PALO-448967 format. One record per residue (C-alpha): residue in three letters; y, z, x. Coordinates in steps of 0.001 Angstrom, whole numbers, plus 500000, padded with zeros to 6 digits. Example, Ala and Ser with C-alpha at 12.3 -4.5 7.8 and 13.67 -1.06 7.14 Angstrom:
// residues 2
ALA495500507800512300/SER498940507140513670/
This chain:
// residues 589
UNK859353362423789535/UNK862336363195787324/UNK864214365575789333/UNK862536365409792562/UNK863481361886793745/UNK866880361547792614/UNK866897364886794718/UNK865193363874797753/UNK867766360404797343/UNK870634362963797429/UNK869347364910801130/UNK868849361111802481/UNK872093360445801826/UNK873434363748803448/UNK870633363653806689/UNK871823359410807079/UNK875882360711807194/UNK875160363743809218/UNK873797361699811734/UNK875886358342811681/UNK879346360209811782/UNK879190362693814642/UNK877796359910816196/UNK881068358038815526/UNK883267360320816105/UNK881521361424819826/UNK881869357654820414/UNK885203357520820036/UNK886795360420819901/UNK885205363315821795/UNK885549363765825466/UNK882262363506827218/UNK880211367374828705/UNK882337369593826108/UNK880888371983823654/UNK881953369873820724/UNK880524365907822156/UNK877513368327822771/UNK877176370120819179/UNK878381366475817367/UNK875120365268818967/UNK872421367934818298/UNK874198367418814324/UNK873168364138814788/UNK869888365064816267/UNK869549367113813195/UNK870707364867810926/UNK868041362192811570/UNK865424364418811922/UNK866560365834808602/UNK866957361358807533/UNK863241361837808681/UNK861604364025806808/UNK863768362886803371/UNK862775359238804111/UNK858818360092804235/UNK859114362225800735/UNK861570359533798874/UNK858939356936800287/UNK856002359178798562/UNK857514359790795611/UNK858304356406795068/UNK854762354690795329/UNK853494357788792770/UNK856854356811790093/UNK856043352260790947/UNK852383352498790766/UNK851289355746789346/UNK848106356534791141/UNK845460359420790661/UNK846601361586793512/UNK844097363227795765/UNK842972363305799232/UNK840328360730799017/UNK840793357448801263/UNK841249355353797972/UNK844269357130797564/UNK845368356570801393/UNK845011353271801166/UNK846758352611798654/UNK849436354923800146/UNK848999352429803238/UNK849104349022801102/UNK852515350383799602/UNK854763350842802918/UNK852672347756804603/UNK852322345350801935/UNK855260345737799710/UNK859563345273800549/UNK860158348289799000/UNK857792350498800950/UNK858372348914804487/UNK861710349743804126/UNK861790353043803706/UNK859075352902806452/UNK861119351618808976/UNK863753353738807844/UNK861679356627809080/UNK860519355081812010/UNK864288354444813481/UNK865490357607811915/UNK862690359820814430/UNK863566357116817384/UNK868056358574816737/UNK866426362076816272/UNK864807362081819958/UNK868344360488821616/UNK870245362088820217/UNK869048365423820673/UNK868296364025824910/UNK871035361549825825/UNK874630362776826615/UNK876198359615828793/UNK878648357437826862/UNK876371354421827551/UNK873360356150825715/UNK875611357466822643/UNK876446353945822171/UNK873374352702821852/UNK872207355723819746/UNK874602355170817445/UNK874339351064817275/UNK870260352310815748/UNK871323354405813634/UNK873580352201811581/UNK870649350281812135/UNK868153353214810292/UNK870766353131806964/UNK870231349424806918/UNK867284349109805407/UNK867598351995802848/UNK870998350015801963/UNK869327347037800501/UNK866978348532798098/UNK869870348730795827/UNK869667345047794894/UNK866874343492792829/UNK866190339808794345/UNK865775338032791646/UNK869386338014790725/UNK871532335003791199/UNK874514337542793108/UNK871697338900796083/UNK873669337976799279/UNK876642339296798227/UNK876081342713796671/UNK873398342933799309/UNK876472343011802566/UNK878381344417799689/UNK875521347883799921/UNK875532347957803712/UNK879181348034804236/UNK879785350233801307/UNK877151353482802786/UNK877657352640806382/UNK881161352911805947/UNK880888356370803662/UNK878391357241806076/UNK880925357741808616/UNK883216359408806207/UNK881962361729805122/UNK879337362551808721/UNK882985362700810294/UNK884063365203807991/UNK880782367663808571/UNK882211367483811927/UNK885310368499812285/UNK884352371294809689/UNK881702372482812598/UNK883884371718815613/UNK886927373267814412/UNK885948377363815682/UNK885145375849818398/UNK887908373608819904/UNK891123374540821408/UNK894297373550819077/UNK895119370597821002/UNK891455369198820852/UNK891698369905817226/UNK894661368091816946/UNK893630365229818726/UNK890339365171817001/UNK892144365026813171/UNK894404362211814383/UNK891034360133815457/UNK889479361086812655/UNK892246360264810420/UNK891833356832811657/UNK888234356287811791/UNK888340357675807340/UNK891090355304807143/UNK888729352488808193/UNK885492353647806598/UNK888022354268803263/UNK888972350325803391/UNK885388349458803563/UNK884273352069800817/UNK886916350574798971/UNK887170346591800319/UNK882727346561799349/UNK883314348567795937/UNK885389345373794748/UNK883093342996796257/UNK879938344610793975/UNK882186344675791251/UNK882865340567792030/UNK879039340417791800/UNK878260343335789201/UNK880832342137786659/UNK879932337743785582/UNK883007337497782823/UNK886452338966782826/UNK884835340393779472/UNK882796342583781142/UNK886023344601782133/UNK886011346038778976/UNK882240347176779211/UNK881372350826779831/UNK880334349377783705/UNK883428347840783623/UNK885151350900782651/UNK883980353264785023/UNK884129350627788005/UNK887867349717787381/UNK888556353689787397/UNK886486354340790466/UNK888737351671792502/UNK891974352425791236/UNK891511355879791880/UNK890484355220794943/UNK893303352900796265/UNK895799354802794929/UNK894752358144796028/UNK893560356827799290/UNK897307355776799660/UNK899216358767799234/UNK895677360636800845/UNK896950358777804310/UNK900222359913804175/UNK899577362818803430/UNK897248364170805794/UNK899651362537808835/UNK901900365580808123/UNK898628368149807818/UNK897466366792811020/UNK900765367149813195/UNK900340370895811150/UNK897079371905811411/UNK896672373142815182/UNK899288375502813419/UNK897011377619811371/UNK893466377715808794/UNK896011376321805675/UNK896331372597807111/UNK893371371878808109/UNK891146372960805308/UNK893849371334803327/UNK892708368045805037/UNK889338368782804393/UNK889513369508801147/UNK891558366373800658/UNK888541364209801868/UNK886381365567799778/UNK888933365063796398/UNK888662361849797680/UNK884727361622798165/UNK883752363360795013/UNK886056360394792808/UNK883932358350794591/UNK880999360106794981/UNK881054361172791241/UNK882346357566789629/UNK879242355922792210/UNK876651358116790021/UNK877725356861786780/UNK877526353766787578/UNK873957354610788919/UNK873045355595785613/UNK874570351925783593/UNK873467348880783630/UNK875645345921785490/UNK876474343375782987/UNK875563340648785972/UNK872520342659786596/UNK871361342725782990/UNK870816338916782534/UNK868405337009785578/UNK867805333994786385/UNK865529332138784522/UNK864291330564787920/UNK862663327167786796/UNK863064325756790015/UNK861947325710793384/UNK865968326487794176/UNK866652329127791693/UNK863443330804793467/UNK864489330556797402/UNK867642331216797104/UNK868033332779793527/UNK870589330046793011/UNK870807326722791435/UNK871388323649793692/UNK875152323544793599/UNK877113320844792364/UNK877376317206794580/UNK879677317710797884/UNK882687316053797322/UNK886365315633799104/UNK888086318503797066/UNK884643320609797103/UNK885707321120800892/UNK888976323171799759/UNK887732324693797354/UNK884305325511797781/UNK884038329538798266/UNK880801332036798928/UNK882402335168800281/UNK880435337141803272/UNK882085340225803026/UNK881175341063806403/UNK883032338493808232/UNK886134338515805602/UNK886646342009806853/UNK886050341162810702/UNK888868338306810268/UNK891105340732808306/UNK890876343718810541/UNK891207340944813944/UNK894153339369812796/UNK895868342521812083/UNK895104344795815069/UNK896050340799816947/UNK899347340588815259/UNK900249344724815493/UNK899299344333819030/UNK901571341342819832/UNK904944343381818688/UNK903630346559820246/UNK904133344532823345/UNK906668342579822186/UNK908859346380821537/UNK907872346901825462/UNK909182344461826749/UNK906287341651827432/UNK906748338533825655/UNK903112337531824343/UNK903069333854824509/UNK902501332495820419/UNK900191329566821869/UNK897848332525821776/UNK898682333898818947/UNK898523330907817019/UNK895184330530818625/UNK893699334100817708/UNK894883333138813983/UNK893543329653814015/UNK890256331059815709/UNK889775333676812605/UNK890815331205809720/UNK887864328953811054/UNK885336332466811401/UNK886582332448807605/UNK886223329124806542/UNK882851328476808119/UNK881297331713806874/UNK882685331975803553/UNK884090328661802860/UNK882238325159801861/UNK880262325727804884/UNK878538328730803828/UNK878626327631799992/UNK876267324453800696/UNK874021325868804249/UNK871601326734801694/UNK871042322569800391/UNK872387320872803501/UNK871403321644806843/UNK873913319546807949/UNK875837322442807520/UNK873985324593808563/UNK873950322749812061/UNK877771322110811845/UNK877978325874811464/UNK876037326230813817/UNK878512323695816244/UNK881161325511815578/UNK880481329338815379/UNK878280328682818974/UNK881501326311820739/UNK884834326097818433/UNK885261329011817945/UNK884501330715820847/UNK887171328575822655/UNK890032329439820045/UNK889574333073820759/UNK888665333574824201/UNK891930331082825307/UNK893768334238822501/UNK893058336644825342/UNK892570339549822912/UNK890807342178826302/UNK894017341922827792/UNK896835342705825056/UNK894462345370823996/UNK894563346615827543/UNK898638345829827670/UNK899033348029824385/UNK896636350690823634/UNK898009353826824706/UNK895226355673827751/UNK893341358359826716/UNK894186361451829382/UNK891429363591827679/UNK888018362164829338/UNK887213360934825916/UNK886523356131824970/UNK888854354164823018/UNK889188351161822154/UNK890937350718825010/UNK888320352160827154/UNK885704350397825692/UNK886905347251825852/UNK887829348005829441/UNK884069349095830633/UNK882327346066828149/UNK884527343784830324/UNK883832344816833892/UNK879953346034833113/UNK877644344822835641/UNK876440343272832646/UNK878828341742831391/UNK879463340037835345/UNK876769339271835094/UNK876189336864831922/UNK879612335715833299/UNK878384333714836113/UNK878527329988834599/UNK874437329544835148/UNK873636332803833114/UNK876281331808830428/UNK875053328382829904/UNK871477329096830089/UNK872644332111827584/UNK874120329133825354/UNK870893326950825739/UNK868557329251824699/UNK870949330067821822/UNK870593325526821079/UNK866823326318820791/UNK866012328978818979/UNK867757327508816039/UNK865832324128816331/UNK861828325234817489/UNK861749328800816421/UNK861576331117813331/UNK864182333108813829/UNK866584329462812099/UNK863376330340809214/UNK864773333989809196/UNK868357333242808736/UNK867238330816805667/UNK865574333718803920/UNK866579337169804528/UNK870997337420804322/UNK870187339822807387/UNK868739336863809734/UNK871804335308808424/UNK874192337436809856/UNK871931337359813105/UNK872914334241813882/UNK875934333835813291/UNK876617337168815726/UNK874452335791818056/UNK875943332197818471/UNK879707333908818657/UNK878325336589821183/UNK877045333747823440/UNK879565331225822418/UNK882113333894824069/UNK880870334138826891/UNK880155331003827765/UNK883242329773826766/UNK884883332854828513/UNK882820331927831775/UNK883949327984832008/UNK887252329720831474/UNK887248331731834360/UNK889832330251837140/UNK887194328890839943/UNK889461328877843534/UNK886493327706845291/UNK884910324856846224/UNK881210326542845482/UNK882543328417842510/UNK883879325018840662/UNK880541322556841741/UNK878418325478839924/UNK880907325986836738/UNK880695321597836835/UNK877239322004837215/UNK876085324485834252/UNK878712322297832152/UNK876490318932833051/UNK873595320680832373/UNK874734321936829303/UNK876157318783828259/UNK872788316977828808/UNK870908319464826641/UNK872452319796824085/UNK872264315602824045/UNK868656316006824182/UNK868643318834820979/UNK870983316227819030/UNK868637313302819696/UNK865753315167819132/UNK867085316484815605/UNK868039313022814774/UNK864940311123815736/UNK862263313595813877/UNK859952312387811914/UNK858702315856809690/UNK861704318086808069/UNK862913320843810022/UNK861675324014807476/UNK860328321822804888/UNK858891324653802708/UNK862741324799802009/UNK865137322045802556/UNK862010319920801299/UNK862312321668797904/UNK865098321870797230/UNK865397319490794254/UNK868463317925794897/UNK869492314806793219/UNK872618314593794594/UNK873837313080798637/UNK871342311920801403/UNK867599312723801466/UNK866298315403803209/UNK865529312992806247/UNK868993311873806517/UNK870303315094806056/UNK868275316188809615/UNK869995313260810839/UNK873250314066809647/UNK872378317277811412/UNK871258316258814637/UNK874924314228814471/UNK876030317972814168/UNK874585318158817271/UNK876292315616819388/UNK879086317080818339/UNK878594319857820306/UNK877439317936823559/UNK880042316009822672/UNK882832318939823284/UNK880803319659826413/UNK881383316666827946/UNK885293317262826892/UNK885229320515828991/UNK883362319248831599/UNK885471316576832505/UNK888533318987832687/UNK886753321095834955/UNK885995318760836824/UNK889929317728837118/UNK890792321179837387/UNK888299321775840246/UNK889893319226842080/UNK893421320196841586/UNK892623323983842555/UNK890597322673845745/UNK893122320274846931/UNK894513321260850030/UNK898256321427850144/UNK900959323008852911/UNK903162324417850322/UNK900654325615847916/UNK898477328287848218/UNK895524328475846735/UNK895393330473843714/UNK894005334172843815/UNK890602335127841168/UNK892516336500837690/UNK891185339691837031/UNK892665340487833515/UNK889745339416831311/UNK890092337213829197/UNK888272337855826107/
């Protein structure tokens, strides 16, 4: 156990990187059908196969280390192992990782089209999530932030290291021009992954250090050294790589210098991470007493009373959406600046709409709503209203896909970059189908039903991954719906379908709101009923407020219906001097 388990985990980390990194570069950096593209998929398949085997080995060794059973070929030992894999969270995590990695092994070996490779890449990312969630105990007060920081840390590091592995392998089979393109694209991917590693490490520092005095502890000193070295060397390395990339196609020296620089960064991060893994974090050495139901359910006590001041000061950051909002604002502003440099005036109202949308997204996922949505069902339903309609309307009005298509350079070597993937997604048959007003409204209504009358709502309470899925699903269906009603209707049938869909959806939202207000039983009673709040409304009164939040959605939909009716009448009013406007083809999504 002393030597076998750490060695097996090392191979798990390396094989996970060898699986994910080449897939990411195959999707964003390599032309389909070329030899480097095929080699990348073969490496990913081999890495996934190795991950399958090593995950099984780690699961077996973890079982032996945790339960110290008598190893034998008998039925009793097999039953014990089966119960560990199926009935314990730790065993299920390794089993899921092994199963998903085996599926990625087959797909990476068999598929060659871009769409199938993208699906395989998403599945590879998902396969690393269970492994990352094991790195933090569920008995700690900082459980949810620590889980997300570790998940993003593992995925970012895997992309960074795996991409470097692919660079070393494909260099001999690539022409100087191909190598130059791959290096530039890998540099961009590696920089984003580096930011993910550094920010998630910083977030882990916030959860691991409970007080400022903990900075002087051995864990705090090592952690500060790691973060400081990464930030300083990352900035210097980014500038250094740019100089080397221009010379990489001229000879082997510059290429191997890039590899050594990247390995140096990874060595510092890995060495400090290894030391941190062997050092107890100050915040993790003190567990909550968990005397109340709230502490058992949420790993934290009931928050203090919600006052007016708390609406502006309460903060519960979700690292995933902090990064999404941060990258979203930066990329959009860079795009606006680039468009203006090229002589394309970009409307300021769209820029304001995008920044407002990202700001509301950050406030919803990391502000007072996130801080109180475990204790108050009304706060969770209010976040539903913002995520499903208000935020998507702001984002769709900003037309980010149109901006990206305008300012991002198109690829000329047959590969797909961000511009190509965005246009592919906007014009795909699935997008055209889901952007029909009836279909988009049906998806929106389904979301309302799922979070009122299904166990998915319960999952979002008990599991941080369920909460992330809920946010993502609401944003996607909301953006599809907002985009479907934003399309110009130049003919009466199109306008009538849009008005009919909005009218029906308004009625559905009003029904759910009234049904929630008048319910005599409590939604997820074992959660909200057992929270033990001593302030604010009773759970049933708070549930009535949650129904009012759903009525807010109905009110917003009613307003949109009114605007849609006026818009359709104006577009279809016969005039002699004004032609009927053509259907806009820009994917304002």
